N, C-alpha and C positions, 0 to 999 in steps of 0.2 A: 675549550668552553670556560667560559669567566666562572668561578667559582662562587662570587657572590651572586650572581644570576642565576646559577643550577639549585642554589638552597631555596631560591622563591618559587622554583617549578615544581607543581604539583605531580606526585609519581604517575597518576593518570593520564597527564600530559607526556611524559618521558615512556609511557609503554606505548601510547598511540605514536610517537614520533619513531617508535621503531618499528612500528607495522605488527601485524598477527604474526603468531607463529605459523611455520610453514605448511603445518597440515592443518587442513579445516574438517569439520564434521558434517555431514549432509543428515537430512532429516525427511522423511516422505510426509510426517505428521507433527504439529507442534501446537500447544495449547498455550495462549495468550489473550489478554484482554476478555476473559471470560468466553471465549471461543475455541474449538477445536478444529484448527485448519490441516487441509490435506490437499498434498499435490495432484494435480490431473491424473498423473498416471497411476498413484495410488487409489483415486475413486474409480477407476476404469471399472465398468460391470458393477459397480455399485448403485445402489436403490437412492442414496443420498446424495447431496452435494454439498461439499465444504471448499472448495477451493476459491470461491469467490472474495475478491477482496475489493474493499472500498475506502477511499480517504478523501480528505479535504486539505488541500494544500495551499498556502498562500504562497502565489506565484506571479512574478512578473511576466505581464503580457501586454499585447497591443491591442487598444480598443477597436480599431477598426482600419480599413484600407484608408479611409480620409484622414483620420487621426493617428498618426504614427507614434505619439506620445506612449511610453512603457508605463504601465501602472502596475500596483498591486491589486490582486483579487484573490478571493477563495474560490478555487476551481475543484469541482468533482473529478475525481479518477477512480476509474471503473477497471478493474484488472480480474486476471484468472492466475493462479498461484501454480507455476511451474516447478521452483525449487526452492528448498528451505537450506541456509547455510549457515553454520556456527563459526566464528572467527573466535580465537582464543588469543587473548593478549597477555600469555606467558603467565597465566594462571590468576592473575589481576583481576580482570573482567573478561567477560564475553559478550559479542555483539552476535545477533539471530538476525539475517539479512532475508527477506521473501526476495523472489527473483520473480517477476510476473510478466502477463503478455498485457499491455496496457492497451484499453480501446481509445481512439482519439476522439477525446470529450469536447472537441470544437463543435459548437453547435451545428447542426445538419450534416454532418459529416459521421460522426461515429457515435452520437449523441442527440436526444430529442426528447422531449415531453409529450406524451399523446395527448389526446382529445380528451383522455381521463386523467390526466395530470399525473401519468405513470412515467419512471424515468426508463429510458429504452436505451440499449448500447448495442452497437454494431461491431462485432469481433472481425469483421471483414476488412475492418478500417484501424490498423495498429499503430501506434506511436513508439518512440524507443526501444526500436527494434536490436539495436546493436550495429546498425549500418555505420554509424557515426560515432566519433569517440565521445561525444557530448550526449549519447543515447544511453540513459543509465536506467537498466529497468529495475533497478532493486531499491527497495525500502526498508527501515528498520522494521521487525516486526511488531513492535511496540505502536508503530503508527496505523495498523491494519486494523479494519472493522469488517465484518462479514457480510455478504449479499449472497443470495443466491440467484440463477437466471432462468427465468421462464421463457421457451421460446413463443416467438409472436406466431400463430398459425397463420395469421393474414399476410405478414409479411417476413419470409423465412429469414432474411438477414438479421432482423431485428430481435433482442431478448429483452423482457422487461426485469429490471434490476429491483429484486425484495430485498428491504434492507431488514436486519435482524437485531434483536436486543441480546444482549450476552447473557449466558447464563447465571443463574443464581443473582440477577438484579432486578430487585422488587423496587415497583413505585410505590413508596410510602407515604406519600403526600409531602406536604410542605415541612419543612424544620421548623419546630418551635424554639425561640429562644427563650429560657426564665432568667430572670435576674434577680 
């Protein structure tokens, strides 16, 4: 490596280039963003549900079958938390990953808005299942927001996604600036 260039590269980039340490840690629960997330296996038999994951992602997508041009769009992703993994970059920093089962949020496949304007999700239609190399079921834990799913009694394949606010987050009104 050119020594002139090596001095301009940050330590974080150097640790990332090495890859994480060989031993990773797994968790069945993790606190982040004001939420206590639990994996599906951890909450089995529990009366509470803390495995629902939601995020909005700026994603490249095709507008329609007629207009094949790619566009950037904010797309909702709804998932269920399967695994929590901590990657350690030699003590310099750690990255927490959530592995999720992701519903296909394409309209009328695994995602719809019902007559009462509730977001509904169908987990029998999954994406990013690992069948292909580009199927990546992981997100950084810092991206996750929590939802819980209520089964639709009239259409058994669908669940209503209920969004939650983080603990200890209070609406205090607008900020008043004084000069």
